[in-house]
VOGU-3710 file (C-alpha; in Angstrom, 3 decimals, decimal comma):
1> xxxxxxxxxx> 163,481/251,403/36,180  167,234/251,119/35,029  167,354/254,496/35,668  166,334/255,115/39,007  168,264/251,279/39,936  171,500/252,932/38,874  170,904/256,425/40,901  170,819/254,052/43,651  173,415/252,311/42,624  175,712/255,418/42,594
11> xxxxxxxxxx> 174,022/256,537/46,362  175,362/253,224/48,194  178,680/254,133/46,347  179,077/257,124/47,876  178,201/256,350/51,537  180,546/258,601/53,934  183,837/256,188/54,345  185,014/257,496/57,516  181,442/256,298/58,965  181,830/252,850/57,017
21> xxxxxxxxxx> 185,113/251,745/57,673  184,318/252,922/61,379  181,696/251,316/61,376  183,160/247,858/60,101  185,977/247,681/62,049  182,916/248,040/65,304  180,705/245,018/63,612  183,849/242,965/63,400  185,485/243,666/66,258  182,064/243,289/68,580
31> xxxxxxxxxx> 181,011/240,185/66,485  184,496/238,571/67,360  183,798/239,614/71,181  180,392/238,041/71,243  180,900/235,110/69,366  184,528/234,357/71,601  182,264/235,733/74,695  179,734/233,605/74,391  180,945/230,075/72,866  180,698/228,714/76,601
41> xxxxxxxxxx> 177,448/229,437/77,325  175,807/228,447/73,979  177,609/224,902/74,460  176,546/224,706/77,724  173,180/225,352/77,272  172,172/225,026/73,171  174,659/222,602/72,636  175,965/224,652/70,117  178,615/226,641/70,860  178,061/229,282/67,971
51> xxxxxxxxxx> 174,523/229,417/68,936  174,882/233,033/69,941  177,300/233,613/66,531  174,828/232,429/64,267  171,642/234,299/65,239  174,100/237,471/65,775  174,846/237,043/61,897  170,779/236,489/61,286  170,662/239,613/62,290  173,075/241,232/60,865
61> xxxxxxxxxx> 171,461/240,020/57,996  168,337/241,720/58,716  169,766/245,327/59,957  172,171/245,023/56,887  169,018/245,700/54,530  167,451/247,832/56,759  170,483/249,922/56,658  169,974/249,918/52,993  166,603/251,172/52,622  167,444/253,892/55,134
71> xxxxxxxxxx> 170,237/254,590/53,261  167,810/255,116/49,994  165,379/257,056/51,613  165,563/260,751/51,492  165,826/262,317/55,109  162,760/264,647/54,523  160,483/261,592/55,067  161,195/261,230/58,528  160,892/264,770/58,983  157,145/264,751/57,586
81> xxxxxxxxxx> 156,058/261,381/59,449  157,757/262,480/62,429  154,496/262,464/64,664  153,295/259,268/63,236  156,754/257,289/64,198  155,778/258,782/67,961  152,446/257,036/67,744  154,046/253,721/66,433  156,597/253,935/69,927  153,806/254,688/72,017
91> xxxxxxxxxx> 151,570/251,756/70,573  155,183/249,219/70,610  155,657/250,381/74,947  151,582/249,140/75,092  151,789/246,396/73,506  155,200/244,517/75,619  152,632/245,280/79,315  150,207/243,060/77,637  150,220/240,016/79,170  150,419/237,799/76,318
101> xxxxxxxxxx> 151,991/239,559/73,693  155,120/241,275/75,278  157,596/238,259/76,576  158,269/238,651/80,202  162,483/237,898/80,838  163,634/238,015/84,578  161,440/240,019/85,595  160,829/242,283/83,060  158,452/242,694/80,216  160,743/244,191/77,468
111> xxxxxxxxxx> 159,676/242,001/74,664  157,884/241,619/71,614  157,963/237,989/69,429  157,596/238,226/65,648  157,881/235,726/64,099  161,673/233,784/64,808  162,130/237,139/65,913  161,813/238,392/69,701  162,404/242,272/69,503  162,711/245,158/72,365
121> xxxxxxxxxx> 160,485/248,102/71,932  162,490/250,140/73,736  165,488/250,521/71,106  163,100/251,235/67,683  161,405/254,007/70,509  164,553/255,450/70,855  164,687/256,691/67,141  161,401/257,296/66,857  162,324/260,432/70,049  164,291/261,822/67,772
131> xxxxxxxxxx> 162,590/261,495/64,719  159,583/263,395/66,495  161,669/265,900/68,731  164,266/267,248/65,532  160,648/267,930/63,391  159,305/269,577/66,993  162,306/271,814/67,311  162,276/273,139/63,459  158,635/273,865/63,726  158,656/275,142/67,011
141> xxxxxxxxxx> 161,476/276,723/67,227  160,590/280,164/68,371  158,506/278,711/70,924  160,892/276,353/72,213  163,166/279,610/72,370  160,320/282,361/73,803  157,622/280,334/75,626  157,432/277,987/78,414  154,317/275,935/76,347  157,218/275,340/73,589
151> xxxxxxxxxx> 159,205/273,622/76,130  156,568/271,942/78,197  154,208/270,104/75,115  157,852/267,785/74,614  158,286/267,281/78,062  154,956/265,796/78,179  155,438/263,797/75,766  158,647/262,696/77,378  156,971/261,773/80,183  154,602/259,638/78,712
161> xxxxxxxxxx> 157,648/257,780/77,117  159,776/257,194/80,510  156,862/256,108/81,727  155,532/253,027/79,615  159,844/252,207/80,162  159,841/252,071/83,469  156,410/249,949/84,155  158,496/247,431/82,048  160,766/248,297/83,724  163,872/249,788/81,905
171> xxxxxxxxxx> 165,674/251,973/83,844  168,689/251,862/81,565  166,674/253,119/78,176  164,835/255,539/80,393  168,055/257,396/81,143  169,835/257,111/78,127  165,754/258,406/75,703  165,689/260,649/78,316  169,295/262,470/78,181  169,044/262,327/74,119
181> xxxxxxxxxx> 166,153/264,591/74,465  167,040/267,031/77,187  170,408/267,456/75,091  168,539/268,005/72,006  165,871/270,163/73,535  168,653/272,231/75,032  170,448/272,760/71,850  167,056/273,672/70,233  167,583/276,727/72,581  165,556/276,960/75,388
191> xxxxxxxxxx> 166,131/278,853/77,923  168,576/277,687/80,494  166,952/278,438/83,831  163,763/276,311/82,112  166,031/273,472/81,153  168,245/273,379/84,192  164,730/273,608/86,483  163,699/270,354/85,145  167,090/268,543/84,989  167,200/268,911/88,181
201> xxxxxxxxxx> 163,197/267,741/88,723  164,261/264,581/87,130  167,746/264,305/88,710  165,144/263,904/92,241  162,657/261,693/90,637  165,524/258,871/90,001  166,850/259,648/92,912  163,539/258,657/94,749  163,414/255,858/92,508  166,533/254,291/93,989
211> xxxxxxxxxx> 165,506/255,027/97,389  161,789/253,485/96,935  162,755/250,478/94,853  164,882/247,620/97,315  166,678/246,426/94,389  168,053/249,335/93,169  169,642/250,502/96,623  171,066/247,559/96,666  172,833/248,132/93,312  174,214/251,479/93,886
221> xxxxxxxxxx> 175,370/250,123/97,330  176,571/247,380/95,373  178,486/249,671/93,136  180,055/252,005/96,605  181,430/248,848/97,890  181,125/246,172/95,952  183,839/244,084/97,335  181,492/244,293/100,574  179,170/241,360/99,186  180,888/239,907/96,513
231> xxxxxxxxxx> 178,715/236,894/96,181  175,495/238,724/96,318  174,937/241,922/95,142  178,125/242,612/93,809  178,996/239,582/92,459  178,880/240,817/88,835  180,734/243,656/89,245  183,478/242,240/90,968  183,346/239,609/88,179  183,992/242,364/86,209
241> xxxxxxxxxx> 187,016/243,660/87,840  188,546/240,636/87,765  188,657/240,232/84,113  190,089/243,414/83,716  192,505/243,060/85,878  193,207/239,641/84,019  194,095/241,080/81,117  196,445/243,297/82,476  198,458/245,063/79,066  197,886/242,982/75,979
251> xxxxxxxxxx> 195,165/239,675/77,692  195,503/236,632/78,072  194,458/235,941/73,995  191,243/235,621/71,828  188,913/232,335/73,639  191,245/232,104/76,628  188,936/234,286/78,912  188,623/232,539/82,060  185,511/234,837/84,072  183,765/233,797/80,295
261> xxxxxxxxxx> 183,515/230,098/82,185  180,019/230,641/84,179  181,859/233,453/86,080  180,480/236,378/85,034  176,710/235,161/83,791  175,385/236,500/80,304  179,009/237,325/79,341  177,679/238,097/76,306  175,793/240,749/76,656  175,244/243,732/79,168
271> xxxxxxxxxx> 179,431/242,320/80,152  181,019/241,277/76,743  183,598/244,872/77,425  185,098/243,377/80,349  185,810/239,976/78,334  186,921/241,672/75,058  189,329/243,421/77,734  190,544/240,138/79,854  191,264/238,493/76,276  192,926/241,985/74,808
281> xxxxxxxxxx> 194,310/243,943/77,773  193,759/247,358/78,015  195,336/247,954/74,693  192,236/246,544/72,712  189,835/248,183/75,674  191,294/251,572/74,286  191,244/250,553/70,817  187,015/250,096/70,846  187,397/253,399/72,891  189,094/255,114/70,751
291> xxxxxxxxxx> 186,424/253,570/67,364  183,491/254,836/69,751  185,266/258,696/70,243  186,149/258,475/66,401  182,237/257,466/64,890  180,434/259,886/67,517  183,066/262,757/66,274  181,956/261,749/63,127  178,697/261,995/63,294  178,121/265,285/65,293
301> xxxxxxxxxx> 180,596/266,924/62,642  178,498/265,918/59,894  175,562/266,669/62,452  177,519/270,475/62,065  177,463/270,202/58,371  173,440/269,901/58,014  173,472/272,756/60,185  175,802/274,913/58,168  173,709/273,908/54,866  170,699/274,919/56,495
311> xxxxxxxxxx> 168,827/271,627/57,225  168,276/271,442/60,818  165,824/269,086/61,001  169,293/266,676/59,326  171,450/268,186/62,157  169,441/267,316/65,279  168,738/264,152/64,133  172,473/263,257/63,322  173,175/265,213/66,976  170,056/263,100/68,907
321> xxxxxxxxxx> 172,195/259,514/67,538  175,518/260,347/68,766  173,976/261,277/72,050  172,348/258,542/71,761  175,171/255,920/71,416  177,894/257,382/73,001  175,862/257,715/75,974  175,015/254,293/75,439  178,234/253,154/75,633  179,710/255,547/78,047
331> xxxxxxxxxx> 177,111/254,086/80,116  177,540/249,820/79,129  181,661/250,907/79,528  181,305/252,518/82,756  179,011/249,352/84,390  181,728/246,834/83,275  184,407/249,780/84,431  183,076/250,123/87,837  181,961/253,892/87,184  178,850/253,409/86,914
341> xxxxxxxxxx> 176,191/251,079/89,015  174,873/247,897/87,380  172,803/248,624/84,796  171,424/246,273/82,167  172,309/248,332/78,639  173,562/247,114/75,651  177,255/248,161/74,065  176,134/248,763/70,586  177,472/246,862/68,144  178,697/244,522/70,603
351> xxxxxxxxxx> 176,670/242,940/72,790  174,145/240,262/71,848  171,012/241,691/70,964  169,199/242,237/67,877  166,942/245,074/67,736  170,055/246,875/69,377  172,131/245,939/66,303  169,359/246,180/63,959  168,709/250,297/65,060  172,633/251,340/65,754
361> xxxxxxxxxx> 173,617/250,254/62,205  170,117/252,182/60,690  171,231/254,801/62,716  174,883/255,321/61,123  172,971/254,795/57,809  170,272/257,723/58,094  173,128/259,747/59,366  175,618/258,745/56,055  172,132/259,805/54,587  172,265/262,851/56,375
371> xxxxxxxxxx> 175,966/263,306/54,882  174,839/263,228/51,472  171,827/265,585/51,509  174,383/267,913/52,242  177,068/267,678/50,106  174,903/267,272/46,744  173,089/270,658/48,425  176,715/271,995/48,291  177,585/270,689/44,742  180,307/268,105/46,127
//
């Protein structure tokens, strides 16, 4: 038993240093940004300025434990049980739709209450989809590349997942999950004609969902000219842009944001990046961009390393995680800066949200495990 524990301890000591430093930097800056953005809201609503900071630390503790478990678990286990995780994902998405089981907030039913925790099912489903697709692309590699059936099967499952996500509704999670799946399937070698046909169909479907849902159409029109209706549909975006404008080069200083004083609603969640930009300016904003670029670049490098070692499942998982994190960060930052229409999606490691923090930390630890197993095979 002591030998087993010593081996596990040695494995923890070999956690990829690049990933470790990038993750620690994002977590530290994210904690400061979220705490600063939330103090006024927390003091007003809960009579405790550090309510959200304490909750963040609680979620971080759970995320740390899960991350250690993910790092110490052989990747082969996830490959063998990929179908089981997909089934679990369907169960979670179905449970949130059941009245009395799923919790409804602001018209959306996305959360499950588990004791003191409120978990967002879609966050965990993202990882379930990556596991299943990575295993499928390895098992059915020739079928995916040579016939329609190999392409249609995962598309049918993906359609079922996105349908359940849209019933919540959670358009942001739908876009990120579907986008990640498409990239993984493309990397799996699907024929370009088939891929483009499905992409065009999805784009047409997304356009239809925007056109036939009044609130989405309002968000789109507000995005194109937020100042035309700055006190209604364009309110969040205009307030976010004001935050960026006030930040200028070096920012107004930590804790000195004006926009977080109830001008920008729920600033500690979807718009935490705007508050950070106000307090730390373009210098701080670019630093966050560089850290995310470094993290995603390192994950892609490890994915390529796994591919060179002949570990196809490991590679697909790493690629999927890189796309998932980068896509979510890009959408959140794009919304904050007015590059994309307003859509509720957390910024990994920054926005307040226990499920997002737990899943993102678990993903990075899984990539570190992939790097460890590749390094072992390479004799290093």
